[in-house]
PDB file with SEQRES, HELIX, SHEET and CRYST1 records, atoms N, CA, C and O in Angstrom:
SEQRES   1 A   88  MET GLU LYS VAL LEU PHE ALA CYS ASP GLU LEU THR GLY          
SEQRES   2 A   88  LEU ILE GLY ALA ALA ALA ARG MET ARG PRO SER LYS SER          
SEQRES   3 A   88  VAL SER ASP MET GLU LEU SER SER LEU LYS LYS LYS PHE          
SEQRES   4 A   88  LYS ASP LYS LYS PHE ALA ALA GLY CYS ASP ARG ASP THR          
SEQRES   5 A   88  ILE ALA LEU GLY GLY ASP ARG LEU GLY TRP THR LEU ASP          
SEQRES   6 A   88  GLU LEU LEU GLU ARG THR ILE LEU ALA MET ARG SER CYS          
SEQRES   7 A   88  GLU ASP ARG VAL LYS ALA GLU THR GLU GLU                      
HELIX    1 AA1 GLU A    2  MET A   21  1                                  20    
HELIX    2 AA2 LEU A   32  LYS A   40  1                                   9    
HELIX    3 AA3 ARG A   50  LEU A   60  1                                  11    
HELIX    4 AA4 LEU A   64  GLU A   87  1                                  24    
CRYST1    1.000    1.000    1.000  90.00  90.00  90.00 P 1           1          
ATOM      1  N   MET A   1     -10.456  -1.794  14.358  1.00  0.00           N  
ATOM      2  CA  MET A   1      -9.297  -2.531  13.890  1.00  0.00           C  
ATOM      3  C   MET A   1      -9.666  -3.396  12.663  1.00  0.00           C  
ATOM      4  O   MET A   1      -8.907  -3.494  11.699  1.00  0.00           O  
ATOM      5  N   GLU A   2     -10.842  -4.009  12.736  1.00  0.00           N  
ATOM      6  CA  GLU A   2     -11.278  -4.859  11.629  1.00  0.00           C  
ATOM      7  C   GLU A   2     -11.386  -4.073  10.320  1.00  0.00           C  
ATOM      8  O   GLU A   2     -11.043  -4.577   9.251  1.00  0.00           O  
ATOM      9  N   LYS A   3     -11.863  -2.843  10.419  1.00  0.00           N  
ATOM     10  CA  LYS A   3     -11.993  -1.996   9.198  1.00  0.00           C  
ATOM     11  C   LYS A   3     -10.651  -1.660   8.622  1.00  0.00           C  
ATOM     12  O   LYS A   3     -10.483  -1.643   7.403  1.00  0.00           O  
ATOM     13  N   VAL A   4      -9.676  -1.388   9.489  1.00  0.00           N  
ATOM     14  CA  VAL A   4      -8.337  -1.046   9.037  1.00  0.00           C  
ATOM     15  C   VAL A   4      -7.674  -2.246   8.343  1.00  0.00           C  
ATOM     16  O   VAL A   4      -7.047  -2.100   7.294  1.00  0.00           O  
ATOM     17  N   LEU A   5      -7.822  -3.415   8.939  1.00  0.00           N  
ATOM     18  CA  LEU A   5      -7.249  -4.630   8.384  1.00  0.00           C  
ATOM     19  C   LEU A   5      -7.864  -4.934   7.022  1.00  0.00           C  
ATOM     20  O   LEU A   5      -7.164  -5.302   6.079  1.00  0.00           O  
ATOM     21  N   PHE A   6      -9.204  -4.772   6.932  1.00  0.00           N  
ATOM     22  CA  PHE A   6      -9.904  -4.999   5.689  1.00  0.00           C  
ATOM     23  C   PHE A   6      -9.377  -4.048   4.597  1.00  0.00           C  
ATOM     24  O   PHE A   6      -9.116  -4.460   3.467  1.00  0.00           O  
ATOM     25  N   ALA A   7      -9.233  -2.790   4.962  1.00  0.00           N  
ATOM     26  CA  ALA A   7      -8.811  -1.766   3.992  1.00  0.00           C  
ATOM     27  C   ALA A   7      -7.365  -1.968   3.548  1.00  0.00           C  
ATOM     28  O   ALA A   7      -7.029  -1.707   2.393  1.00  0.00           O  
ATOM     29  N   CYS A   8      -6.520  -2.424   4.446  1.00  0.00           N  
ATOM     30  CA  CYS A   8      -5.074  -2.448   4.156  1.00  0.00           C  
ATOM     31  C   CYS A   8      -4.519  -3.808   3.662  1.00  0.00           C  
ATOM     32  O   CYS A   8      -3.399  -3.876   3.155  1.00  0.00           O  
ATOM     33  N   ASP A   9      -5.302  -4.866   3.814  1.00  0.00           N  
ATOM     34  CA  ASP A   9      -4.783  -6.165   3.441  1.00  0.00           C  
ATOM     35  C   ASP A   9      -4.372  -6.208   1.966  1.00  0.00           C  
ATOM     36  O   ASP A   9      -3.237  -6.567   1.654  1.00  0.00           O  
ATOM     37  N   GLU A  10      -5.265  -5.854   1.076  1.00  0.00           N  
ATOM     38  CA  GLU A  10      -4.942  -5.835  -0.351  1.00  0.00           C  
ATOM     39  C   GLU A  10      -3.941  -4.703  -0.674  1.00  0.00           C  
ATOM     40  O   GLU A  10      -3.037  -4.862  -1.494  1.00  0.00           O  
ATOM     41  N   LEU A  11      -4.137  -3.579  -0.008  1.00  0.00           N  
ATOM     42  CA  LEU A  11      -3.309  -2.395  -0.320  1.00  0.00           C  
ATOM     43  C   LEU A  11      -1.850  -2.618  -0.016  1.00  0.00           C  
ATOM     44  O   LEU A  11      -0.991  -2.166  -0.774  1.00  0.00           O  
ATOM     45  N   THR A  12      -1.537  -3.308   1.080  1.00  0.00           N  
ATOM     46  CA  THR A  12      -0.118  -3.558   1.396  1.00  0.00           C  
ATOM     47  C   THR A  12       0.540  -4.388   0.318  1.00  0.00           C  
ATOM     48  O   THR A  12       1.731  -4.217   0.059  1.00  0.00           O  
ATOM     49  N   GLY A  13      -0.206  -5.296  -0.329  1.00  0.00           N  
ATOM     50  CA  GLY A  13       0.344  -6.073  -1.420  1.00  0.00           C  
ATOM     51  C   GLY A  13       0.650  -5.180  -2.599  1.00  0.00           C  
ATOM     52  O   GLY A  13       1.698  -5.339  -3.226  1.00  0.00           O  
ATOM     53  N   LEU A  14      -0.221  -4.250  -2.921  1.00  0.00           N  
ATOM     54  CA  LEU A  14       0.001  -3.322  -4.004  1.00  0.00           C  
ATOM     55  C   LEU A  14       1.222  -2.420  -3.724  1.00  0.00           C  
ATOM     56  O   LEU A  14       2.075  -2.208  -4.586  1.00  0.00           O  
ATOM     57  N   ILE A  15       1.267  -1.913  -2.517  1.00  0.00           N  
ATOM     58  CA  ILE A  15       2.412  -1.042  -2.146  1.00  0.00           C  
ATOM     59  C   ILE A  15       3.718  -1.841  -2.191  1.00  0.00           C  
ATOM     60  O   ILE A  15       4.727  -1.364  -2.711  1.00  0.00           O  
ATOM     61  N   GLY A  16       3.691  -3.023  -1.659  1.00  0.00           N  
ATOM     62  CA  GLY A  16       4.899  -3.885  -1.725  1.00  0.00           C  
ATOM     63  C   GLY A  16       5.381  -4.114  -3.144  1.00  0.00           C  
ATOM     64  O   GLY A  16       6.575  -4.034  -3.433  1.00  0.00           O  
ATOM     65  N   ALA A  17       4.438  -4.399  -4.019  1.00  0.00           N  
ATOM     66  CA  ALA A  17       4.798  -4.654  -5.442  1.00  0.00           C  
ATOM     67  C   ALA A  17       5.373  -3.365  -6.051  1.00  0.00           C  
ATOM     68  O   ALA A  17       6.369  -3.401  -6.773  1.00  0.00           O  
ATOM     69  N   ALA A  18       4.733  -2.231  -5.750  1.00  0.00           N  
ATOM     70  CA  ALA A  18       5.212  -0.946  -6.260  1.00  0.00           C  
ATOM     71  C   ALA A  18       6.610  -0.632  -5.717  1.00  0.00           C  
ATOM     72  O   ALA A  18       7.464  -0.119  -6.442  1.00  0.00           O  
ATOM     73  N   ALA A  19       6.831  -0.939  -4.460  1.00  0.00           N  
ATOM     74  CA  ALA A  19       8.164  -0.683  -3.860  1.00  0.00           C  
ATOM     75  C   ALA A  19       9.244  -1.512  -4.544  1.00  0.00           C  
ATOM     76  O   ALA A  19      10.348  -1.023  -4.787  1.00  0.00           O  
ATOM     77  N   ARG A  20       8.929  -2.749  -4.850  1.00  0.00           N  
ATOM     78  CA  ARG A  20       9.915  -3.622  -5.478  1.00  0.00           C  
ATOM     79  C   ARG A  20      10.285  -3.158  -6.900  1.00  0.00           C  
ATOM     80  O   ARG A  20      11.340  -3.525  -7.418  1.00  0.00           O  
ATOM     81  N   MET A  21       9.432  -2.366  -7.514  1.00  0.00           N  
ATOM     82  CA  MET A  21       9.716  -1.843  -8.860  1.00  0.00           C  
ATOM     83  C   MET A  21      10.551  -0.565  -8.826  1.00  0.00           C  
ATOM     84  O   MET A  21      11.062  -0.131  -9.859  1.00  0.00           O  
ATOM     85  N   ARG A  22      10.690   0.038  -7.652  1.00  0.00           N  
ATOM     86  CA  ARG A  22      11.460   1.273  -7.510  1.00  0.00           C  
ATOM     87  C   ARG A  22      12.945   0.983  -7.464  1.00  0.00           C  
ATOM     88  O   ARG A  22      13.333  -0.102  -7.031  1.00  0.00           O  
ATOM     89  N   PRO A  23      13.798   1.909  -7.893  1.00  0.00           N  
ATOM     90  CA  PRO A  23      15.239   1.681  -7.780  1.00  0.00           C  
ATOM     91  C   PRO A  23      15.691   1.412  -6.359  1.00  0.00           C  
ATOM     92  O   PRO A  23      16.610   0.627  -6.125  1.00  0.00           O  
ATOM     93  N   SER A  24      15.046   2.063  -5.425  1.00  0.00           N  
ATOM     94  CA  SER A  24      15.417   1.866  -3.998  1.00  0.00           C  
ATOM     95  C   SER A  24      14.872   0.610  -3.381  1.00  0.00           C  
ATOM     96  O   SER A  24      15.315   0.182  -2.315  1.00  0.00           O  
ATOM     97  N   LYS A  25      13.886   0.005  -4.068  1.00  0.00           N  
ATOM     98  CA  LYS A  25      13.208  -1.192  -3.544  1.00  0.00           C  
ATOM     99  C   LYS A  25      12.590  -0.948  -2.189  1.00  0.00           C  
ATOM    100  O   LYS A  25      12.562  -1.841  -1.342  1.00  0.00           O  
ATOM    101  N   SER A  26      12.096   0.256  -1.980  1.00  0.00           N  
ATOM    102  CA  SER A  26      11.641   0.726  -0.676  1.00  0.00           C  
ATOM    103  C   SER A  26      10.423   1.618  -0.764  1.00  0.00           C  
ATOM    104  O   SER A  26      10.174   2.245  -1.794  1.00  0.00           O  
ATOM    105  N   VAL A  27       9.667   1.675   0.314  1.00  0.00           N  
ATOM    106  CA  VAL A  27       8.561   2.643   0.403  1.00  0.00           C  
ATOM    107  C   VAL A  27       9.035   3.962   0.975  1.00  0.00           C  
ATOM    108  O   VAL A  27       8.274   4.927   1.032  1.00  0.00           O  
ATOM    109  N   SER A  28      10.317   4.011   1.408  1.00  0.00           N  
ATOM    110  CA  SER A  28      10.799   5.218   2.092  1.00  0.00           C  
ATOM    111  C   SER A  28      10.772   6.446   1.185  1.00  0.00           C  
ATOM    112  O   SER A  28      10.668   7.567   1.684  1.00  0.00           O  
ATOM    113  N   ASP A  29      10.862   6.268  -0.112  1.00  0.00           N  
ATOM    114  CA  ASP A  29      10.807   7.403  -1.024  1.00  0.00           C  
ATOM    115  C   ASP A  29       9.604   7.389  -1.977  1.00  0.00           C  
ATOM    116  O   ASP A  29       9.551   8.138  -2.952  1.00  0.00           O  
ATOM    117  N   MET A  30       8.648   6.519  -1.663  1.00  0.00           N  
ATOM    118  CA  MET A  30       7.446   6.420  -2.504  1.00  0.00           C  
ATOM    119  C   MET A  30       6.561   7.614  -2.253  1.00  0.00           C  
ATOM    120  O   MET A  30       6.356   8.035  -1.115  1.00  0.00           O  
ATOM    121  N   GLU A  31       6.038   8.154  -3.342  1.00  0.00           N  
ATOM    122  CA  GLU A  31       5.125   9.318  -3.256  1.00  0.00           C  
ATOM    123  C   GLU A  31       3.699   8.862  -3.597  1.00  0.00           C  
ATOM    124  O   GLU A  31       3.501   7.893  -4.329  1.00  0.00           O  
ATOM    125  N   LEU A  32       2.771   9.543  -3.080  1.00  0.00           N  
ATOM    126  CA  LEU A  32       1.375   9.230  -3.324  1.00  0.00           C  
ATOM    127  C   LEU A  32       1.057   9.183  -4.825  1.00  0.00           C  
ATOM    128  O   LEU A  32       0.342   8.291  -5.282  1.00  0.00           O  
ATOM    129  N   SER A  33       1.582  10.129  -5.576  1.00  0.00           N  
ATOM    130  CA  SER A  33       1.276  10.191  -7.010  1.00  0.00           C  
ATOM    131  C   SER A  33       1.770   8.924  -7.723  1.00  0.00           C  
ATOM    132  O   SER A  33       1.095   8.421  -8.621  1.00  0.00           O  
ATOM    133  N   SER A  34       2.923   8.414  -7.337  1.00  0.00           N  
ATOM    134  CA  SER A  34       3.433   7.164  -7.950  1.00  0.00           C  
ATOM    135  C   SER A  34       2.531   6.014  -7.664  1.00  0.00           C  
ATOM    136  O   SER A  34       2.224   5.229  -8.561  1.00  0.00           O  
ATOM    137  N   LEU A  35       2.075   5.882  -6.380  1.00  0.00           N  
ATOM    138  CA  LEU A  35       1.224   4.783  -6.020  1.00  0.00           C  
ATOM    139  C   LEU A  35      -0.116   4.906  -6.717  1.00  0.00           C  
ATOM    140  O   LEU A  35      -0.681   3.892  -7.124  1.00  0.00           O  
ATOM    141  N   LYS A  36      -0.639   6.097  -6.869  1.00  0.00           N  
ATOM    142  CA  LYS A  36      -1.934   6.291  -7.546  1.00  0.00           C  
ATOM    143  C   LYS A  36      -1.849   5.840  -8.993  1.00  0.00           C  
ATOM    144  O   LYS A  36      -2.814   5.280  -9.514  1.00  0.00           O  
ATOM    145  N   LYS A  37      -0.719   6.067  -9.660  1.00  0.00           N  
ATOM    146  CA  LYS A  37      -0.572   5.569 -11.032  1.00  0.00           C  
ATOM    147  C   LYS A  37      -0.625   4.036 -11.071  1.00  0.00           C  
ATOM    148  O   LYS A  37      -1.272   3.455 -11.943  1.00  0.00           O  
ATOM    149  N   LYS A  38       0.053   3.392 -10.129  1.00  0.00           N  
ATOM    150  CA  LYS A  38       0.064   1.964 -10.045  1.00  0.00           C  
ATOM    151  C   LYS A  38      -1.336   1.416  -9.743  1.00  0.00           C  
ATOM    152  O   LYS A  38      -1.750   0.395 -10.290  1.00  0.00           O  
ATOM    153  N   PHE A  39      -2.059   2.124  -8.853  1.00  0.00           N  
ATOM    154  CA  PHE A  39      -3.405   1.734  -8.498  1.00  0.00           C  
ATOM    155  C   PHE A  39      -4.349   1.773  -9.722  1.00  0.00           C  
ATOM    156  O   PHE A  39      -5.206   0.905  -9.888  1.00  0.00           O  
ATOM    157  N   LYS A  40      -4.172   2.769 -10.542  1.00  0.00           N  
ATOM    158  CA  LYS A  40      -5.031   2.947 -11.727  1.00  0.00           C  
ATOM    159  C   LYS A  40      -4.716   1.934 -12.836  1.00  0.00           C  
ATOM    160  O   LYS A  40      -5.567   1.637 -13.674  1.00  0.00           O  
ATOM    161  N   ASP A  41      -3.488   1.408 -12.830  1.00  0.00           N  
ATOM    162  CA  ASP A  41      -3.065   0.448 -13.832  1.00  0.00           C  
ATOM    163  C   ASP A  41      -3.518  -0.984 -13.392  1.00  0.00           C  
ATOM    164  O   ASP A  41      -2.867  -1.626 -12.568  1.00  0.00           O  
ATOM    165  N   LYS A  42      -4.618  -1.438 -13.954  1.00  0.00           N  
ATOM    166  CA  LYS A  42      -5.217  -2.702 -13.537  1.00  0.00           C  
ATOM    167  C   LYS A  42      -4.300  -3.878 -13.847  1.00  0.00           C  
ATOM    168  O   LYS A  42      -4.445  -4.928 -13.221  1.00  0.00           O  
ATOM    169  N   LYS A  43      -3.378  -3.753 -14.767  1.00  0.00           N  
ATOM    170  CA  LYS A  43      -2.455  -4.822 -15.096  1.00  0.00           C  
ATOM    171  C   LYS A  43      -1.339  -4.959 -14.049  1.00  0.00           C  
ATOM    172  O   LYS A  43      -0.763  -6.035 -13.886  1.00  0.00           O  
ATOM    173  N   PHE A  44      -1.040  -3.854 -13.339  1.00  0.00           N  
ATOM    174  CA  PHE A  44       0.017  -3.910 -12.347  1.00  0.00           C  
ATOM    175  C   PHE A  44      -0.546  -4.541 -11.069  1.00  0.00           C  
ATOM    176  O   PHE A  44      -1.596  -4.129 -10.577  1.00  0.00           O  
ATOM    177  N   ALA A  45       0.148  -5.526 -10.547  1.00  0.00           N  
ATOM    178  CA  ALA A  45      -0.308  -6.265  -9.368  1.00  0.00           C  
ATOM    179  C   ALA A  45      -1.781  -6.650  -9.517  1.00  0.00           C  
ATOM    180  O   ALA A  45      -2.610  -6.344  -8.660  1.00  0.00           O  
ATOM    181  N   ALA A  46      -2.080  -7.320 -10.609  1.00  0.00           N  
ATOM    182  CA  ALA A  46      -3.431  -7.636 -10.951  1.00  0.00           C  
ATOM    183  C   ALA A  46      -4.177  -8.408  -9.946  1.00  0.00           C  
ATOM    184  O   ALA A  46      -5.408  -8.388  -9.949  1.00  0.00           O  
ATOM    185  N   GLY A  47      -3.470  -9.119  -9.044  1.00  0.00           N  
ATOM    186  CA  GLY A  47      -4.128  -9.881  -7.980  1.00  0.00           C  
ATOM    187  C   GLY A  47      -4.632  -9.059  -6.839  1.00  0.00           C  
ATOM    188  O   GLY A  47      -5.357  -9.572  -5.988  1.00  0.00           O  
ATOM    189  N   CYS A  48      -4.271  -7.784  -6.787  1.00  0.00           N  
ATOM    190  CA  CYS A  48      -4.745  -6.895  -5.738  1.00  0.00           C  
ATOM    191  C   CYS A  48      -6.081  -6.269  -6.175  1.00  0.00           C  
ATOM    192  O   CYS A  48      -6.172  -5.556  -7.175  1.00  0.00           O  
ATOM    193  N   ASP A  49      -7.079  -6.566  -5.394  1.00  0.00           N  
ATOM    194  CA  ASP A  49      -8.444  -6.126  -5.730  1.00  0.00           C  
ATOM    195  C   ASP A  49      -8.650  -4.639  -5.390  1.00  0.00           C  
ATOM    196  O   ASP A  49      -8.801  -4.281  -4.222  1.00  0.00           O  
ATOM    197  N   ARG A  50      -8.654  -3.811  -6.383  1.00  0.00           N  
ATOM    198  CA  ARG A  50      -8.830  -2.380  -6.202  1.00  0.00           C  
ATOM    199  C   ARG A  50     -10.183  -2.018  -5.609  1.00  0.00           C  
ATOM    200  O   ARG A  50     -10.294  -1.063  -4.841  1.00  0.00           O  
ATOM    201  N   ASP A  51     -11.222  -2.787  -5.970  1.00  0.00           N  
ATOM    202  CA  ASP A  51     -12.546  -2.518  -5.420  1.00  0.00           C  
ATOM    203  C   ASP A  51     -12.557  -2.743  -3.905  1.00  0.00           C  
ATOM    204  O   ASP A  51     -13.180  -1.977  -3.169  1.00  0.00           O  
ATOM    205  N   THR A  52     -11.883  -3.772  -3.446  1.00  0.00           N  
ATOM    206  CA  THR A  52     -11.766  -4.063  -2.009  1.00  0.00           C  
ATOM    207  C   THR A  52     -11.027  -2.949  -1.309  1.00  0.00           C  
ATOM    208  O   THR A  52     -11.411  -2.535  -0.215  1.00  0.00           O  
ATOM    209  N   ILE A  53      -9.970  -2.460  -1.929  1.00  0.00           N  
ATOM    210  CA  ILE A  53      -9.211  -1.353  -1.333  1.00  0.00           C  
ATOM    211  C   ILE A  53     -10.069  -0.123  -1.208  1.00  0.00           C  
ATOM    212  O   ILE A  53     -10.091   0.514  -0.155  1.00  0.00           O  
ATOM    213  N   ALA A  54     -10.782   0.225  -2.272  1.00  0.00           N  
ATOM    214  CA  ALA A  54     -11.672   1.401  -2.236  1.00  0.00           C  
ATOM    215  C   ALA A  54     -12.801   1.250  -1.215  1.00  0.00           C  
ATOM    216  O   ALA A  54     -13.151   2.197  -0.510  1.00  0.00           O  
ATOM    217  N   LEU A  55     -13.360   0.045  -1.152  1.00  0.00           N  
ATOM    218  CA  LEU A  55     -14.426  -0.208  -0.177  1.00  0.00           C  
ATOM    219  C   LEU A  55     -13.907  -0.078   1.256  1.00  0.00           C  
ATOM    220  O   LEU A  55     -14.594   0.441   2.136  1.00  0.00           O  
ATOM    221  N   GLY A  56     -12.695  -0.555   1.468  1.00  0.00           N  
ATOM    222  CA  GLY A  56     -12.093  -0.416   2.828  1.00  0.00           C  
ATOM    223  C   GLY A  56     -11.925   1.024   3.209  1.00  0.00           C  
ATOM    224  O   GLY A  56     -12.191   1.382   4.356  1.00  0.00           O  
ATOM    225  N   GLY A  57     -11.492   1.873   2.295  1.00  0.00           N  
ATOM    226  CA  GLY A  57     -11.386   3.304   2.582  1.00  0.00           C  
ATOM    227  C   GLY A  57     -12.742   3.912   2.894  1.00  0.00           C  
ATOM    228  O   GLY A  57     -12.880   4.712   3.819  1.00  0.00           O  
ATOM    229  N   ASP A  58     -13.759   3.515   2.097  1.00  0.00           N  
ATOM    230  CA  ASP A  58     -15.135   4.002   2.336  1.00  0.00           C  
ATOM    231  C   ASP A  58     -15.615   3.641   3.735  1.00  0.00           C  
ATOM    232  O   ASP A  58     -16.205   4.456   4.444  1.00  0.00           O  
ATOM    233  N   ARG A  59     -15.341   2.378   4.115  1.00  0.00           N  
ATOM    234  CA  ARG A  59     -15.762   1.925   5.449  1.00  0.00           C  
ATOM    235  C   ARG A  59     -15.117   2.682   6.577  1.00  0.00           C  
ATOM    236  O   ARG A  59     -15.702   2.836   7.649  1.00  0.00           O  
ATOM    237  N   LEU A  60     -13.911   3.157   6.341  1.00  0.00           N  
ATOM    238  CA  LEU A  60     -13.195   3.960   7.340  1.00  0.00           C  
ATOM    239  C   LEU A  60     -13.595   5.434   7.285  1.00  0.00           C  
ATOM    240  O   LEU A  60     -13.282   6.196   8.199  1.00  0.00           O  
ATOM    241  N   GLY A  61     -14.286   5.838   6.217  1.00  0.00           N  
ATOM    242  CA  GLY A  61     -14.636   7.253   6.062  1.00  0.00           C  
ATOM    243  C   GLY A  61     -13.478   8.076   5.512  1.00  0.00           C  
ATOM    244  O   GLY A  61     -13.427   9.294   5.679  1.00  0.00           O  
ATOM    245  N   TRP A  62     -12.538   7.378   4.845  1.00  0.00           N  
ATOM    246  CA  TRP A  62     -11.383   8.063   4.268  1.00  0.00           C  
ATOM    247  C   TRP A  62     -11.495   8.094   2.761  1.00  0.00           C  
ATOM    248  O   TRP A  62     -12.083   7.203   2.148  1.00  0.00           O  
ATOM    249  N   THR A  63     -10.920   9.135   2.167  1.00  0.00           N  
ATOM    250  CA  THR A  63     -10.826   9.160   0.714  1.00  0.00           C  
ATOM    251  C   THR A  63      -9.747   8.141   0.305  1.00  0.00           C  
ATOM    252  O   THR A  63      -8.950   7.685   1.125  1.00  0.00           O  
ATOM    253  N   LEU A  64      -9.756   7.812  -0.962  1.00  0.00           N  
ATOM    254  CA  LEU A  64      -8.720   6.865  -1.438  1.00  0.00           C  
ATOM    255  C   LEU A  64      -7.327   7.447  -1.202  1.00  0.00           C  
ATOM    256  O   LEU A  64      -6.421   6.725  -0.785  1.00  0.00           O  
ATOM    257  N   ASP A  65      -7.145   8.738  -1.463  1.00  0.00           N  
ATOM    258  CA  ASP A  65      -5.828   9.378  -1.221  1.00  0.00           C  
ATOM    259  C   ASP A  65      -5.421   9.269   0.240  1.00  0.00           C  
ATOM    260  O   ASP A  65      -4.256   9.003   0.537  1.00  0.00           O  
ATOM    261  N   GLU A  66      -6.367   9.472   1.163  1.00  0.00           N  
ATOM    262  CA  GLU A  66      -6.059   9.341   2.613  1.00  0.00           C  
ATOM    263  C   GLU A  66      -5.613   7.913   2.923  1.00  0.00           C  
ATOM    264  O   GLU A  66      -4.633   7.704   3.638  1.00  0.00           O  
ATOM    265  N   LEU A  67      -6.320   6.956   2.396  1.00  0.00           N  
ATOM    266  CA  LEU A  67      -6.001   5.561   2.690  1.00  0.00           C  
ATOM    267  C   LEU A  67      -4.609   5.212   2.121  1.00  0.00           C  
ATOM    268  O   LEU A  67      -3.787   4.600   2.803  1.00  0.00           O  
ATOM    269  N   LEU A  68      -4.371   5.598   0.903  1.00  0.00           N  
ATOM    270  CA  LEU A  68      -3.069   5.297   0.299  1.00  0.00           C  
ATOM    271  C   LEU A  68      -1.918   5.962   1.073  1.00  0.00           C  
ATOM    272  O   LEU A  68      -0.911   5.328   1.387  1.00  0.00           O  
ATOM    273  N   GLU A  69      -2.093   7.223   1.361  1.00  0.00           N  
ATOM    274  CA  GLU A  69      -1.028   7.989   2.089  1.00  0.00           C  
ATOM    275  C   GLU A  69      -0.817   7.423   3.485  1.00  0.00           C  
ATOM    276  O   GLU A  69       0.324   7.208   3.895  1.00  0.00           O  
ATOM    277  N   ARG A  70      -1.874   7.184   4.208  1.00  0.00           N  
ATOM    278  CA  ARG A  70      -1.713   6.630   5.595  1.00  0.00           C  
ATOM    279  C   ARG A  70      -1.029   5.279   5.571  1.00  0.00           C  
ATOM    280  O   ARG A  70      -0.200   4.989   6.434  1.00  0.00           O  
ATOM    281  N   THR A  71      -1.366   4.444   4.590  1.00  0.00           N  
ATOM    282  CA  THR A  71      -0.762   3.121   4.507  1.00  0.00           C  
ATOM    283  C   THR A  71       0.698   3.195   4.127  1.00  0.00           C  
ATOM    284  O   THR A  71       1.513   2.454   4.677  1.00  0.00           O  
ATOM    285  N   ILE A  72       1.054   4.073   3.196  1.00  0.00           N  
ATOM    286  CA  ILE A  72       2.460   4.298   2.858  1.00  0.00           C  
ATOM    287  C   ILE A  72       3.232   4.708   4.121  1.00  0.00           C  
ATOM    288  O   ILE A  72       4.298   4.160   4.404  1.00  0.00           O  
ATOM    289  N   LEU A  73       2.698   5.663   4.867  1.00  0.00           N  
ATOM    290  CA  LEU A  73       3.388   6.145   6.103  1.00  0.00           C  
ATOM    291  C   LEU A  73       3.536   5.034   7.103  1.00  0.00           C  
ATOM    292  O   LEU A  73       4.592   4.907   7.724  1.00  0.00           O  
ATOM    293  N   ALA A  74       2.492   4.203   7.286  1.00  0.00           N  
ATOM    294  CA  ALA A  74       2.532   3.121   8.242  1.00  0.00           C  
ATOM    295  C   ALA A  74       3.619   2.083   7.810  1.00  0.00           C  
ATOM    296  O   ALA A  74       4.371   1.571   8.640  1.00  0.00           O  
ATOM    297  N   MET A  75       3.669   1.804   6.516  1.00  0.00           N  
ATOM    298  CA  MET A  75       4.661   0.832   6.035  1.00  0.00           C  
ATOM    299  C   MET A  75       6.075   1.380   6.156  1.00  0.00           C  
ATOM    300  O   MET A  75       7.019   0.636   6.419  1.00  0.00           O  
ATOM    301  N   ARG A  76       6.213   2.684   5.962  1.00  0.00           N  
ATOM    302  CA  ARG A  76       7.550   3.300   6.149  1.00  0.00           C  
ATOM    303  C   ARG A  76       8.008   3.165   7.571  1.00  0.00           C  
ATOM    304  O   ARG A  76       9.180   2.888   7.826  1.00  0.00           O  
ATOM    305  N   SER A  77       7.094   3.359   8.512  1.00  0.00           N  
ATOM    306  CA  SER A  77       7.462   3.343   9.926  1.00  0.00           C  
ATOM    307  C   SER A  77       7.977   2.004  10.417  1.00  0.00           C  
ATOM    308  O   SER A  77       8.683   1.954  11.424  1.00  0.00           O  
ATOM    309  N   CYS A  78       7.646   0.927   9.739  1.00  0.00           N  
ATOM    310  CA  CYS A  78       8.102  -0.388  10.207  1.00  0.00           C  
ATOM    311  C   CYS A  78       8.953  -1.113   9.147  1.00  0.00           C  
ATOM    312  O   CYS A  78       9.267  -2.290   9.326  1.00  0.00           O  
ATOM    313  N   GLU A  79       9.320  -0.456   8.081  1.00  0.00           N  
ATOM    314  CA  GLU A  79      10.039  -1.116   6.990  1.00  0.00           C  
ATOM    315  C   GLU A  79      11.386  -1.713   7.473  1.00  0.00           C  
ATOM    316  O   GLU A  79      11.707  -2.850   7.128  1.00  0.00           O  
ATOM    317  N   ASP A  80      12.153  -0.974   8.246  1.00  0.00           N  
ATOM    318  CA  ASP A  80      13.454  -1.469   8.687  1.00  0.00           C  
ATOM    319  C   ASP A  80      13.293  -2.732   9.545  1.00  0.00           C  
ATOM    320  O   ASP A  80      14.043  -3.696   9.396  1.00  0.00           O  
ATOM    321  N   ARG A  81      12.330  -2.710  10.419  1.00  0.00           N  
ATOM    322  CA  ARG A  81      12.101  -3.872  11.324  1.00  0.00           C  
ATOM    323  C   ARG A  81      11.686  -5.107  10.528  1.00  0.00           C  
ATOM    324  O   ARG A  81      12.181  -6.205  10.780  1.00  0.00           O  
ATOM    325  N   VAL A  82      10.786  -4.929   9.574  1.00  0.00           N  
ATOM    326  CA  VAL A  82      10.352  -6.029   8.754  1.00  0.00           C  
ATOM    327  C   VAL A  82      11.486  -6.596   7.929  1.00  0.00           C  
ATOM    328  O   VAL A  82      11.608  -7.816   7.816  1.00  0.00           O  
ATOM    329  N   LYS A  83      12.314  -5.754   7.351  1.00  0.00           N  
ATOM    330  CA  LYS A  83      13.450  -6.218   6.554  1.00  0.00           C  
ATOM    331  C   LYS A  83      14.412  -7.001   7.425  1.00  0.00           C  
ATOM    332  O   LYS A  83      14.904  -8.055   7.023  1.00  0.00           O  
ATOM    333  N   ALA A  84      14.682  -6.487   8.622  1.00  0.00           N  
ATOM    334  CA  ALA A  84      15.610  -7.173   9.568  1.00  0.00           C  
ATOM    335  C   ALA A  84      15.080  -8.537   9.945  1.00  0.00           C  
ATOM    336  O   ALA A  84      15.843  -9.502   9.996  1.00  0.00           O  
ATOM    337  N   GLU A  85      13.801  -8.637  10.207  1.00  0.00           N  
ATOM    338  CA  GLU A  85      13.238  -9.928  10.645  1.00  0.00           C  
ATOM    339  C   GLU A  85      13.157 -10.930   9.494  1.00  0.00           C  
ATOM    340  O   GLU A  85      13.265 -12.135   9.721  1.00  0.00           O  
ATOM    341  N   THR A  86      12.973 -10.459   8.286  1.00  0.00           N  
ATOM    342  CA  THR A  86      12.851 -11.390   7.163  1.00  0.00           C  
ATOM    343  C   THR A  86      14.238 -11.796   6.594  1.00  0.00           C  
ATOM    344  O   THR A  86      14.333 -12.759   5.833  1.00  0.00           O  
ATOM    345  N   GLU A  87      15.276 -11.081   6.955  1.00  0.00           N  
ATOM    346  CA  GLU A  87      16.625 -11.409   6.481  1.00  0.00           C  
ATOM    347  C   GLU A  87      17.313 -12.395   7.399  1.00  0.00           C  
ATOM    348  O   GLU A  87      18.326 -12.975   7.008  1.00  0.00           O  
ATOM    349  N   GLU A  88      16.819 -12.606   8.581  1.00  0.00           N  
ATOM    350  CA  GLU A  88      17.451 -13.501   9.560  1.00  0.00           C  
ATOM    351  C   GLU A  88      17.381 -14.931   9.128  1.00  0.00           C  
ATOM    352  O   GLU A  88      17.865 -15.814   9.835  1.00  0.00           O  
TER     353      GLU A  88                                                      
END                                                                             
């Protein structure tokens, strides 16, 4: 669990920022290729440490693509609940 939290802490910030830039304002239609472009752009969400994200994936034994995709899917699965709780 510690490895997953380490890997995803910075990444969820990057994904959240990328989602807010989308017309849908959601991760529901985010594709891996779109997130990879944002990941490579060091000026986008500059506070998100890409080295920490990559190190987290390494510690899990996952490629960067696997980490990005799994985190997108995890965020999709709880997006409605998070929105409902934060709008109350």
